Each structure stands twice: as structure tokens, then as C-alpha cells.
TORSEMI-995104 format. One line per field, with one value per residue (C-alpha): residue number from 0; residue in three letters; x, y, z. Coordinates in Angstrom, 2 decimals. Example, Ala and Ser with C-alpha at 12.3 -4.5 7.8 and 13.67 -1.06 7.14 Angstrom:
# TORSEMI-995104
k: (0	1)
r: (ALA	SER)
east: (12.30	13.67)
north: (-4.50	-1.06)
up: (7.80	7.14)
# end
This chain:
# TORSEMI-995104
k: (0	1	2	3	4	5	6	7	8	9	10	11	12	13	14	15	16	17	18	19	20	21	22	23	24	25	26	27	28	29	30	31	32	33	34	35	36	37	38	39	40	41	42	43	44	45	46	47	48	49	50	51	52	53	54	55	56	57	58	59	60	61	62	63	64	65	66	67	68	69	70	71	72	73	74	75	76	77	78	79	80	81	82	83	84	85	86	87	88	89	90	91	92	93	94	95	96	97	98	99	100	101	102	103	104	105	106	107	108	109	110	111	112	113	114	115	116	117	118	119	120	121	122	123	124	125	126	127	128	129	130	131	132	133	134	135	136	137	138	139	140	141	142	143	144	145	146	147	148	149	150	151	152	153	154	155	156	157	158	159	160	161	162	163	164	165	166	167	168	169	170	171	172	173	174	175	176	177	178	179	180	181	182	183	184	185	186	187	188	189	190	191	192	193	194	195	196	197	198	199	200	201	202	203	204	205	206	207	208	209	210	211	212	213	214	215	216	217	218	219	220	221	222	223	224	225	226	227	228	229	230	231	232	233	234	235	236	237	238	239	240	241	242	243	244	245	246	247	248	249	250	251	252	253	254	255	256	257	258	259	260	261	262	263	264	265	266	267	268	269	270	271	272	273	274	275	276	277	278	279	280	281	282	283	284	285	286	287	288	289	290	291	292	293	294	295	296	297	298	299	300	301	302	303	304	305	306	307	308	309	310	311	312	313	314	315	316	317	318	319	320	321	322	323	324	325	326	327	328	329	330	331	332	333	334	335	336	337	338	339	340	341	342	343	344	345	346	347	348	349	350	351	352	353	354	355	356	357	358	359	360	361	362	363	364	365	366	367	368	369	370	371	372	373	374	375	376	377	378	379	380	381	382	383	384	385	386	387	388	389	390	391	392	393	394	395	396	397	398	399	400	401	402	403	404	405	406	407	408	409	410	411	412	413	414	415	416	417	418	419	420	421	422	423	424	425	426	427	428	429	430	431	432	433	434	435	436	437	438	439	440	441	442	443	444	445	446	447	448	449	450	451	452	453	454	455	456	457	458	459	460	461	462	463	464)
r: (MET	LYS	ALA	TRP	MET	LEU	PRO	ILE	VAL	CYS	ALA	CYS	GLY	ALA	SER	GLN	PRO	HIS	VAL	SER	ASN	GLN	SER	GLN	GLN	HIS	GLU	GLY	HIS	VAL	SER	ILE	ALA	ALA	SER	ILE	ASP	PRO	ALA	LEU	PRO	ARG	LYS	GLY	THR	LEU	PHE	THR	TYR	TRP	MET	THR	LYS	ASP	GLU	LEU	ALA	ILE	VAL	MET	SER	PRO	SER	LEU	ASP	LEU	THR	PRO	LEU	ALA	ARG	LEU	LEU	ASP	ARG	LEU	GLU	LEU	VAL	GLY	ASP	VAL	ASP	LEU	SER	ASN	GLY	PRO	ALA	THR	TYR	PRO	MET	PRO	HIS	ALA	GLY	PRO	ASN	ILE	ILE	TYR	SER	ALA	VAL	LEU	ASP	THR	GLN	HIS	ASP	GLY	ILE	GLY	SER	LEU	LEU	GLY	ALA	ALA	ARG	THR	HIS	VAL	GLY	ASP	LEU	THR	GLY	ASP	SER	LYS	PRO	GLY	SER	GLY	ASP	ILE	ALA	LEU	ASP	GLN	VAL	LEU	GLY	HIS	LYS	PRO	ALA	ALA	GLU	GLU	PRO	CYS	ALA	GLY	SER	THR	ARG	GLU	LEU	VAL	THR	VAL	ASP	ALA	PRO	GLU	VAL	ALA	GLY	ALA	MET	GLY	ASN	ASP	THR	HIS	ARG	ARG	LEU	CYS	VAL	VAL	LEU	PRO	ALA	ASP	TYR	ALA	SER	SER	THR	LYS	ARG	TYR	PRO	VAL	VAL	TYR	GLU	PHE	PRO	GLY	TRP	GLY	GLY	ASP	ASP	ALA	HIS	TYR	ILE	THR	SER	LEU	LYS	HIS	ASP	THR	ILE	PHE	THR	ALA	ALA	ALA	PRO	GLU	ALA	ILE	LEU	VAL	LEU	VAL	ASP	THR	SER	THR	LYS	SER	GLY	SER	SER	TYR	LEU	VAL	ASP	SER	PRO	ARG	THR	GLY	ALA	TRP	ASP	ALA	TYR	VAL	ALA	LYS	ARG	VAL	ILE	PRO	THR	ILE	ASP	GLN	ARG	PHE	ARG	THR	ILE	ALA	THR	ARG	ASP	GLY	ARG	ALA	THR	ALA	GLY	LEU	SER	THR	GLY	GLY	GLY	GLY	SER	LEU	MET	TRP	GLY	LEU	ARG	HIS	PRO	GLU	LEU	ILE	GLY	VAL	VAL	THR	THR	SER	SER	PRO	ASP	GLY	PRO	ASP	ILE	THR	GLU	TRP	LEU	PHE	GLY	PRO	PRO	MET	PRO	VAL	TRP	THR	PRO	ALA	MET	LEU	LYS	ILE	GLU	ALA	ALA	THR	GLY	GLY	ALA	GLY	PHE	PHE	ALA	SER	TYR	GLY	ASN	ASP	TRP	SER	PRO	ASP	ASP	SER	PRO	ARG	GLY	TRP	ALA	LEU	PRO	ILE	ASP	LEU	ALA	THR	GLY	LYS	LEU	VAL	SER	GLU	VAL	VAL	ALA	LYS	TRP	ARG	ALA	LEU	GLY	SER	PRO	SER	VAL	TRP	LEU	ASP	ASP	PRO	ALA	ARG	ALA	ALA	GLN	ILE	LYS	ALA	ALA	PHE	ASP	GLY	ARG	LEU	CYS	LEU	VAL	VAL	GLY	LYS	LYS	ASP	GLU	PHE	GLY	LEU	TYR	PRO	ALA	LEU	GLN	LYS	PHE	ALA	ASP	LYS	LEU	THR	LYS	VAL	GLY	ILE	ARG	TYR	ASP	MET	GLN	LEU	ALA	GLU	GLY	GLY	HIS	ILE	ASP	PRO	ASN	VAL	MET	THR	LEU	ALA	TYR	ARG	CYS	ALA	ALA	GLN	HIS	LEU	ALA	ALA	HIS)
east: (2.22	1.67	-0.07	-3.51	-3.01	-6.52	-8.59	-12.02	-14.93	-16.62	-16.37	-18.72	-17.69	-17.41	-18.05	-15.57	-13.02	-13.00	-10.86	-10.50	-12.60	-10.69	-11.51	-11.24	-8.76	-6.02	-3.77	-0.95	1.74	2.74	6.16	8.37	11.08	14.64	14.97	12.44	13.90	13.85	12.80	9.40	6.49	5.62	2.29	-0.90	-4.11	-3.52	-5.80	-5.42	-6.82	-6.05	-5.74	-5.14	-2.00	-4.02	-5.53	-2.10	-0.85	-3.60	-2.66	0.96	0.09	-0.95	-4.50	-7.46	-9.41	-10.34	-12.01	-9.24	-9.88	-13.58	-12.93	-10.28	-12.71	-14.97	-12.00	-10.85	-10.33	-9.72	-7.09	-6.98	-4.43	-1.01	2.55	4.88	7.92	6.91	7.01	4.72	0.96	-1.43	-4.30	-7.12	-6.80	-10.31	-8.89	-5.68	-3.99	-1.05	-2.85	-3.59	-1.44	-2.19	-1.31	-1.31	-1.37	-0.19	-1.84	0.45	-0.61	-4.42	-4.79	-7.60	-8.53	-6.21	-3.26	-4.68	-5.48	-2.43	-4.61	-3.00	-3.04	-1.57	1.15	4.58	4.98	2.22	3.67	2.54	3.77	2.73	3.05	4.42	1.76	0.31	2.01	0.55	3.79	3.92	6.93	6.00	8.74	7.19	6.66	3.57	3.17	2.38	5.29	4.77	5.14	8.64	7.26	4.10	1.62	-0.64	1.81	2.25	0.86	-2.75	-2.82	-2.92	-2.77	-5.01	-4.68	-7.20	-7.33	-10.55	-10.90	-14.44	-13.26	-11.18	-14.01	-13.39	-10.90	-8.62	-8.49	-5.92	-7.37	-4.87	-6.76	-5.86	-7.79	-6.13	-7.54	-7.17	-7.65	-8.60	-5.70	-6.84	-7.52	-4.44	-4.95	-8.65	-11.04	-13.86	-15.65	-15.86	-18.17	-16.70	-16.85	-16.14	-14.79	-14.58	-12.10	-12.61	-12.16	-8.89	-7.78	-6.90	-6.44	-2.82	-3.65	-6.28	-3.65	-0.69	-2.44	-5.80	-4.94	-8.32	-6.94	-5.86	-9.14	-11.06	-9.12	-9.88	-13.53	-14.44	-11.90	-14.11	-14.51	-12.48	-11.97	-11.50	-10.24	-11.27	-9.31	-11.93	-9.66	-10.08	-8.53	-11.30	-10.72	-13.08	-15.89	-19.32	-19.77	-22.14	-21.64	-20.63	-19.20	-16.70	-15.43	-16.18	-18.49	-17.73	-21.07	-20.46	-16.82	-17.71	-20.64	-19.17	-15.42	-14.54	-16.98	-16.55	-12.74	-12.81	-15.22	-13.00	-9.73	-10.79	-13.00	-15.93	-19.58	-20.51	-24.08	-25.68	-26.00	-22.24	-21.46	-21.49	-20.38	-18.53	-16.72	-15.83	-16.81	-16.91	-16.52	-19.46	-21.57	-20.50	-21.17	-24.69	-25.63	-24.04	-25.16	-28.79	-28.78	-27.57	-29.74	-29.05	-25.38	-25.27	-27.00	-25.70	-25.06	-22.77	-22.01	-19.65	-19.81	-21.08	-21.69	-25.11	-27.66	-29.69	-26.74	-28.37	-29.60	-26.10	-24.38	-26.85	-29.05	-30.97	-29.08	-26.21	-22.96	-20.12	-17.82	-20.06	-19.54	-15.99	-14.91	-16.89	-15.16	-11.74	-12.67	-14.18	-11.00	-8.40	-9.96	-8.55	-9.58	-12.12	-15.08	-17.57	-15.64	-16.09	-19.79	-20.18	-18.21	-20.37	-23.80	-23.90	-21.38	-21.70	-19.85	-18.36	-14.57	-14.85	-16.74	-19.47	-22.25	-22.02	-24.90	-24.59	-24.44	-21.24	-22.15	-25.49	-25.08	-28.39	-28.87	-29.12	-32.28	-31.81	-28.29	-29.32	-32.16	-29.63	-27.40	-30.42	-31.65	-28.28	-26.62	-29.38	-30.49	-32.81	-34.74	-35.04	-37.22	-39.79	-40.72	-43.01	-42.05	-38.33	-38.70	-40.53	-37.72	-35.10	-37.19	-37.57	-33.81	-32.24	-34.79	-32.77	-29.51	-28.47	-25.57	-25.33	-22.31	-21.02	-19.06	-21.00	-18.38	-18.13	-16.52	-18.50	-22.09	-22.56	-24.10	-27.31	-27.33	-27.19	-29.75	-32.19	-31.75	-32.31	-35.51	-36.72	-35.98	-38.09	-40.90	-41.07	-40.76	-37.19	-35.26	-31.60	-28.76	-27.40	-24.33	-22.42	-18.73	-17.69	-15.17	-15.04	-14.86	-11.90	-12.28	-11.08	-14.12	-16.34	-14.92	-14.75	-18.49	-19.17	-17.12	-18.66	-22.17	-21.46	-19.94	-22.89	-25.46	-23.45	-23.06	-26.83	-27.43)
north: (1.47	-2.16	-3.94	-5.31	-9.03	-9.96	-11.21	-10.00	-8.86	-6.54	-2.92	-1.08	2.19	2.74	5.77	8.51	10.01	13.76	15.47	18.97	19.59	21.60	23.14	20.88	23.49	21.99	19.75	17.34	15.98	12.42	11.54	8.47	7.90	7.73	4.27	2.74	0.70	2.90	-0.09	-0.24	1.49	5.06	5.16	3.92	4.83	6.85	6.83	8.06	7.67	8.97	7.69	9.22	8.43	6.36	4.32	3.74	2.48	-0.16	-1.17	-1.59	-3.69	-7.36	-6.21	-7.99	-4.69	-3.92	-0.58	1.36	-0.64	0.01	3.75	3.71	2.43	5.45	7.75	6.43	9.18	8.47	10.85	9.29	8.13	9.70	9.45	10.19	10.01	13.54	14.79	14.85	14.58	16.60	15.16	16.66	16.74	16.90	16.72	18.11	18.48	17.24	13.96	13.04	10.79	10.50	7.44	6.88	3.80	3.83	0.84	0.08	-3.57	-3.18	-4.90	-2.63	-2.76	-5.74	-3.33	-1.63	-4.75	-6.80	-9.63	-12.92	-12.35	-8.81	-8.56	-7.15	-3.54	-1.45	1.36	2.90	5.39	7.60	11.24	12.43	13.49	16.81	16.80	16.28	15.24	11.49	9.69	6.25	4.13	0.65	-1.97	-4.15	-7.66	-11.20	-13.25	-17.02	-18.87	-20.11	-23.50	-25.45	-24.58	-27.56	-30.17	-32.35	-35.49	-34.28	-32.17	-33.32	-31.10	-32.28	-30.60	-30.91	-29.75	-27.83	-26.28	-25.28	-22.45	-20.63	-18.46	-15.64	-13.99	-17.03	-18.10	-20.63	-24.10	-25.88	-25.69	-26.48	-28.31	-28.41	-31.34	-31.26	-34.74	-35.82	-36.87	-40.51	-40.73	-42.81	-45.25	-45.86	-47.27	-44.86	-42.63	-38.95	-36.05	-33.24	-29.49	-27.60	-24.12	-21.22	-18.38	-14.63	-12.19	-12.66	-15.45	-19.07	-22.14	-21.27	-17.90	-19.43	-21.78	-19.43	-16.26	-17.11	-20.64	-22.07	-25.57	-25.34	-23.77	-26.48	-29.36	-28.10	-27.37	-30.37	-33.17	-35.88	-34.22	-33.49	-29.90	-29.13	-25.62	-24.78	-22.20	-19.95	-17.08	-15.61	-12.84	-10.53	-11.51	-14.33	-16.43	-16.33	-19.91	-19.41	-20.45	-17.33	-16.85	-14.40	-16.25	-19.85	-22.65	-22.52	-23.94	-26.99	-27.16	-27.60	-29.93	-32.14	-32.06	-31.02	-33.19	-36.33	-35.95	-35.77	-38.70	-40.81	-39.95	-40.07	-42.06	-39.68	-40.04	-39.55	-38.37	-34.97	-35.76	-36.07	-32.73	-29.10	-25.80	-23.06	-19.81	-16.38	-13.08	-13.65	-17.33	-17.05	-15.61	-18.34	-21.01	-19.72	-19.28	-22.39	-24.59	-23.48	-24.14	-27.73	-29.61	-32.82	-32.54	-30.54	-31.27	-28.44	-24.84	-22.69	-19.04	-16.74	-12.92	-13.22	-10.40	-9.00	-11.76	-8.98	-7.92	-4.88	-3.44	-3.87	-2.32	0.33	1.19	3.43	5.38	4.40	3.88	6.28	3.42	2.09	4.87	5.51	1.97	1.63	4.70	3.20	-0.27	1.16	3.17	0.51	-2.74	-5.88	-7.29	-5.74	-6.36	-5.06	-6.62	-9.98	-9.39	-8.03	-10.71	-13.31	-11.64	-9.12	-10.21	-8.42	-7.77	-4.41	-3.94	-4.17	-7.44	-6.63	-4.10	-1.47	-1.33	2.47	5.20	6.85	10.13	10.53	8.26	6.54	2.79	0.81	-1.12	-4.05	-4.71	-4.38	-6.84	-9.42	-8.96	-9.24	-12.41	-14.19	-12.80	-12.30	-15.44	-13.18	-12.45	-16.18	-16.46	-14.13	-16.94	-19.29	-22.32	-21.68	-20.95	-24.28	-26.11	-24.50	-25.38	-28.99	-29.37	-27.22	-26.57	-26.66	-27.20	-23.62	-22.15	-18.34	-16.84	-13.26	-11.02	-8.47	-5.86	-6.72	-3.67	-3.89	-3.84	-7.57	-8.29	-6.33	-7.60	-11.23	-10.59	-9.32	-12.57	-14.54	-12.59	-13.43	-17.11	-16.95	-15.25	-18.08	-20.78	-21.99	-22.87	-21.93	-21.74	-18.20	-17.61	-14.44	-13.94	-11.00	-9.59	-8.34	-9.65	-12.01	-12.88	-16.52	-17.39	-16.70	-19.75	-21.79	-21.33	-22.08	-25.28	-26.53	-25.84	-27.69	-30.67	-30.91	-30.95	-33.44	-35.73	-35.60	-37.44)
up: (-5.98	-5.08	-7.95	-7.22	-7.48	-6.38	-9.29	-8.26	-10.33	-7.89	-8.86	-6.52	-4.94	-1.19	1.02	0.27	2.69	3.20	0.58	-0.73	-3.84	-6.40	-9.77	-12.78	-14.10	-11.91	-13.97	-13.36	-15.65	-16.58	-18.02	-18.47	-15.85	-17.10	-15.56	-17.98	-20.83	-23.93	-26.00	-24.27	-26.01	-25.06	-26.88	-25.23	-23.45	-20.30	-17.25	-13.69	-10.22	-6.74	-3.17	0.23	2.16	4.61	1.79	0.30	3.63	3.57	0.05	1.01	4.08	4.29	5.13	3.50	3.52	-0.10	0.68	-1.11	-4.27	-4.07	-3.75	-6.45	-9.03	-8.44	-9.17	-12.52	-15.08	-18.78	-20.18	-23.66	-26.20	-25.70	-27.03	-24.13	-26.39	-27.38	-23.78	-20.73	-20.95	-18.81	-16.81	-14.70	-10.91	-9.46	-5.92	-4.44	-1.10	0.94	1.69	-1.96	-4.15	-7.88	-9.95	-13.68	-15.93	-19.53	-21.22	-24.14	-24.59	-24.79	-21.40	-20.29	-16.61	-16.29	-16.36	-13.27	-11.28	-12.19	-13.46	-14.30	-18.06	-18.15	-20.78	-19.89	-21.03	-19.42	-17.28	-13.99	-11.46	-8.53	-7.54	-4.25	-1.74	-2.76	-6.15	-9.61	-11.27	-12.06	-13.50	-14.82	-13.26	-12.93	-15.62	-15.20	-16.47	-15.50	-14.17	-14.24	-10.93	-10.26	-9.25	-10.18	-7.43	-8.10	-6.87	-3.81	-2.29	-2.21	-5.35	-8.95	-12.02	-14.83	-18.21	-21.01	-24.60	-25.08	-28.57	-27.71	-25.42	-28.04	-29.33	-31.78	-29.38	-29.42	-25.80	-24.72	-25.33	-23.08	-19.78	-16.18	-13.51	-10.10	-8.11	-4.32	-2.84	0.67	2.91	2.88	-0.85	-1.72	1.18	0.70	-1.88	-1.04	-3.49	-2.70	-3.51	-5.63	-5.30	-8.56	-7.84	-10.31	-9.63	-9.47	-12.32	-14.24	-11.93	-12.43	-10.24	-9.47	-7.93	-5.66	-4.23	-3.98	-2.80	-1.26	-0.02	-0.95	-1.08	2.57	3.62	1.75	3.29	6.79	6.08	3.91	4.53	3.01	-0.42	-3.56	-4.70	-8.41	-9.15	-12.71	-14.67	-16.34	-17.41	-20.87	-22.92	-21.69	-18.07	-17.14	-18.52	-17.01	-18.17	-21.10	-24.73	-26.63	-30.14	-28.67	-25.61	-26.57	-25.38	-21.66	-20.55	-22.70	-21.60	-17.92	-18.57	-21.29	-20.67	-17.11	-15.18	-17.33	-17.13	-13.33	-13.03	-15.28	-13.52	-9.85	-7.48	-7.42	-6.55	-10.18	-9.73	-9.18	-5.47	-5.33	-6.97	-5.83	-7.35	-5.48	-6.15	-4.84	-6.48	-10.26	-9.45	-7.04	-9.81	-12.19	-9.59	-8.96	-12.60	-14.06	-11.16	-11.36	-15.12	-14.64	-12.13	-14.13	-13.12	-9.87	-6.57	-4.38	-5.44	-3.30	-3.95	-2.05	-2.38	-5.94	-8.43	-7.68	-8.51	-10.14	-12.24	-13.88	-10.56	-9.13	-12.13	-13.23	-10.31	-10.06	-9.02	-11.30	-9.37	-10.20	-11.14	-13.93	-16.51	-15.27	-15.94	-19.18	-20.64	-19.95	-21.20	-24.37	-25.00	-24.17	-25.32	-23.85	-20.49	-18.20	-15.93	-18.46	-21.32	-19.70	-19.32	-22.84	-24.63	-22.94	-22.90	-25.77	-28.41	-31.75	-35.04	-34.00	-33.86	-30.08	-30.34	-27.81	-27.43	-24.70	-22.20	-21.91	-24.54	-23.40	-25.10	-23.31	-20.28	-21.10	-20.85	-24.10	-23.27	-25.66	-24.36	-20.73	-21.39	-22.69	-19.63	-17.36	-18.97	-18.98	-15.86	-13.28	-11.39	-9.42	-12.62	-13.36	-10.26	-11.86	-14.26	-12.28	-14.36	-13.96	-10.24	-9.88	-11.65	-9.35	-6.31	-7.39	-7.94	-5.21	-2.45	0.77	-1.18	-1.85	0.15	0.15	1.90	2.09	4.46	6.53	5.61	1.91	0.36	-2.93	-1.73	-2.16	1.22	0.51	-3.09	-1.94	0.81	-1.80	-3.71	-0.52	0.16	-3.35	-2.80	0.34	-1.57	-4.13	-1.44	-2.06	1.08	1.37	3.89	4.21	6.37	7.08	7.78	9.93	7.45	3.90	0.35	0.73	4.41	4.50	6.62	3.63	1.90	5.12	5.58	1.93	1.88	5.12	3.81	0.58	2.40	4.79	2.04	-0.05	2.96	3.59	0.33)
# end
């Protein structure tokens, strides 16, 4: 099956297609295809999911419709640790029929959910494969793993790659400290002496600056939407997937990195308007969440905050309900079993680090399904801008700094429930008297118009000051 090469954080289920419900007694079998290099590991954590033939057709097409991914995350099933060198492993088939295709992933490299989504940091060696329609037999015949770009994507007359050494982002997990900043310059930059406002963009889950140029073309979209501004694409990828731009002993001092290293570096290297009125934040999905949270925390540095299809601004309501979404415990079980990168691993390493072998505390007791209140409280305090508005003093500070200078953008057909989640945040802003500019694209999560609207909004507010 086509690897998911879209680094996005959203993991909300969608409405389900009609399928035939079958007894849990139905089982399929997973084996290693003869074509797989015998030197590759056969031991790992096995998990499965299923899709319909129609959903698979969407996955294999150039469509921007992420509905199959949203549904897939509801259907994850942890099989457990297996050794396929001893023969096939069995797995449960909760649904069956001639329209159903099962897939399996053998995570041999402790890549976690990254091995499913094909995230930028997935190590070579995880295996995957698909059944034939209506069959439960899966031969793992594809090797997953990140392949570096053949050419440097941040190159050309209007792009400049800036690299910085940032020991502060290593953290206990040992993130790469050699970081990338891809700077997209206005067309007239080289021929002028003007100073320009800057938009700092943070990528989606597991992504980096290179992906947002090669796959999503954000540099091209930005140049058309905001021709009189500089775009800085900030690589925020970590070993757990992405940083949510806080200072954490596990993932490193990312808040300090952006404030004390990224912004000063850009101001020193380029002709910027080096004041808060000349700076905006932006981002899509995980990057939208990071843009909103980090920007609101730094009114001394940022004058305009833009967010596009962000993780639910009330993160615990979005993740845990009530009612709790199906995908929450399904994904947590797999992430707890595999280790490595994951949506919840990224949250936990940032918001609830601890001294356990995993390195972060789970928000749910997997044995009982009950929320762990003290962990949820930490996630709510650090990852929910909506909750910040409940504090009158903090709401007043946000109003003083960003009243009328907040850009909220989302697609009407967002596949992960982020339109209603962002609307709730907008309603809360209205309740506390903070003005904002909310704009809707007609499409889904990665509709290019989402970023077009966001960039235009940022440029308009920057130009007004």
C-alpha cells in the first residue's frame, strides 16, 4: 500500500463505511514474503488495520482527501510482539468481505506510528504488506524507511538554507542538534534595500522544512499569497515525531531554541523588520498547534499569530471527549507497545515526561480505559490555549497583545474534526472579548487554500503595522 507521506498530527476518526461485522473468532495470517532480504529483522511489534477497496483507490490516487487515513486510525489493532522467522502469526479480523483489504506493519526498528505514516524519520527495516480483497493472508513484501532527497530542496535564487547548531534541543532522547531553517525570500530581495516582515512556520507531525517544500509546496503558496514577506520554515522534528515547542527534559528546550536562537539568527542574517510588529507565526496541523501556543506565549517577540487546522485548541476535549474517540485508546496501545515516534509520544515527551523506561506518563490507564487525571491536567495546562482563556489575567494579556491580530483558518471538510474544534476556540475568544479573523477553506485538512488564506491574513496584519 502507498506509504502515508503526509506528516500530520491529526488522528480523529471519520464516519465509517458500511462493512460486514464478523465474529472476533475470524483470524488472518501474516508471513514474510520470499522477496524480503533475509538479513532484515523478523522480530518486532505487529499491528494491523483494514480499508475498503474504494478507500484504497483514494490512497493510491493524487487526491488530497485524507478521509481514509482518518478511518484507518480508528481501525488499528495491536497484535503484539512476534517473531516471524518461526512462521506466520495470526491476527483478529473484526470485519470481512470481498470489499475489505487488511494490511499489517511489523515495526522492527521501534518507529511506532511513524512506521505506519512513513514519517520523515522512519528507519529502514520496518515491513508492511496487504491482503487481497476478501482474504486474511498477508505477506509482508515492502520495506519501509526514510530516503533522503536526491537534491537539496531548499535551494534556488529565492531560497536560502540556514543551518544552526542547537545543543539545547538534544534532550534526553538525543535529538539531532544540527537544525535546518529554510528561508524563502521575496522576489525583489536581492535588488532592494528594504526590510521585510517575517513569518515563522512550523511543520506538521514528523515533518521538516524539506517536506513542506517538496510535497506541499508551501514556499510557492506563500510567495503568491505574501510576496512582500520572508518565510522561515523551521524544522521541529524530533525522535518522538515533533516538538510542541516547550522546554522539556525529554525533547529539549524548544521554546528557548525558537526564541533565543532561531529569531536572532534570522534577524542577523537577513533584512528583517526586527520587532514584534514585523513577525508572525504560522503552521498547519501540529505546526498550527505549535504556532498558536508558542505565539501566544511570546507577545514580546510575535505580533501576529496564525494557525491553520491546528490540533484541537482544547487538546483534552479533542483527544479524550467525552465521548472518547475510538482512535485514542487504539493508538495509545500501539505507541505504548512499540515505543519510538507517535502522536501521543510527542505529546507525552513534551507535556508529561517522567523517569519510566518509556520516558513519559500515559494519560490513560490502558488496563481500565480510565483517564489518569494528573497527566491529563498537565496536558491540558500546557497544550490547550482554550483553557488559558479561563484565567482572566492571562486572557487580558492575550487580548492586549493580539486583539485583532489572530488568524484562524481551517477547511470546512477537515477530515479530523478540526473545524468544530477551532470554532469552539473562536467562540471562546469572542466570549472574552478578543477579536480574531477566522476564514474557511472549502476543502479538507491539506487543502492548499488553507495556507493561502493563512499567509494572506498574516501579511495583511503585518502590513497594517
